[in-house]
C-alpha positions, 0 to 999 in steps of 0.5 A: 462484480469488482472485489473493491470499488471506489465511487467518487471519493472526496476528502477535505482537510483543514489547516490554518483556517484554509479548507483544502480539497485533497481528493476530488472524486476518485473512481477505481475498480479493483478486481480479485487478484489485481495488483494495482499500484497508485502513483502521483505527486507528493501530497496528492492524497494517495495514502489518504485514499488508501486509509479510506479504503482500509476504513481508517478514515471516512470520506467526505463524499462517495463510498468504498464498496467491498464485494458490492457492500459499503465499507463502514470501518476497518475489518479483517478483509482489508489489512494495511502494511505501513511504511514503518512496520509498527512491530512490537519490539518486546515480541519475537519475530514469530510472536509478531507474526502470530499476534493477530492470530492470537487476538483472534483466538486461534489455538497455539498449535494452529497459530504455529502452523499458519505462521510457519508458512508465511515465515518461510514465504518471506524467508524469515524462518531462521530469524523466528526467535529474533527480536525486531531490534536485531533485524535490518529495516528490510527484514522488519518489513518482511515481518510486517508483510508476513503478519498481514498475510497470516490473517488471510485478508482478501485485500492487502493495502501497502502504503509505501512499504519500501520507501525507507529501504536502500536500493539493493534491499528494495530490489530484493523485496520487489522480487520477493513481493512478486513471488508472494503475490504469485503464490497467494494471488492476493488482491493488492493496492500499493501506494508508491512514489517510485515509478520503477516499483510501480512498473515492476509490481503492478498489473495496473498503474493508476496515476493520480492527478494534482489536488484535488486528486482524481485518477488521471489514467490507468495503465495496464501492465502485461509485461511477463514476470518475474520483473526486475528493476534493471530490465531495459524492456520495462523502460518504455512502460516507465516512460509512459507512467512518467509522461502522465505524472510529470505535468501533475508534479509540475502543477503541485509545485506551482500550487499554494501550500498551506503548511506541512503540519502533517504528512500524506500518511498521517491523515486526520483533520488539520494535516496535509493529505 
């Protein structure tokens, strides 16, 4: 049984009286311990799909199964890391990381033990007493990842977490994310526009078609780890992803646009998926 399964997921949006089908029947199986990267044209609905998996939005058709049971809302088994870390600026790094544990009623001494493990894993121990305004963007994302990991979710959902980073910081976090995945063996679903990120991180890469989106092809990635973005041996796999992606990007640019009131990660009625 798959850890996570999407069955024929359909989603519509309405904008300026136009009804737009974002997802046209997405099917995907994710096994326990998989690191699946989702790539596709801008606005094709990758982030909308991720929000449906998280239970933040409802599909108009189809269903998400978690361990064989239908997903009906959010839950601690599926935790999302957003493009913007959404940290609490009035809390220290440690308090941000421990926030979910505190809400769950975990005693302070146990919270400290759990958070220390993930602060160390994400190389944040020296900054545990700092506030978020004192951190770089890359370090803020480390805090957001640590905050998600302390809750020990079965599935970690990551929505373009490195999109706002400079290339050097992104490359460092690509290595650290691989180390985190190797140590925790979490099941990860990772949305990205960056083909290099997908090739470096994924055990599989699922390429979304243009709207109404389906998964056009799934590519297995057995390249040995740790992987680095500048490794020329990864380039054939990157080219394979691009061969599937380029025609879909061309279609998306040629198709009609019904306004840009929302963003792909914004979700909800009236926005662009």
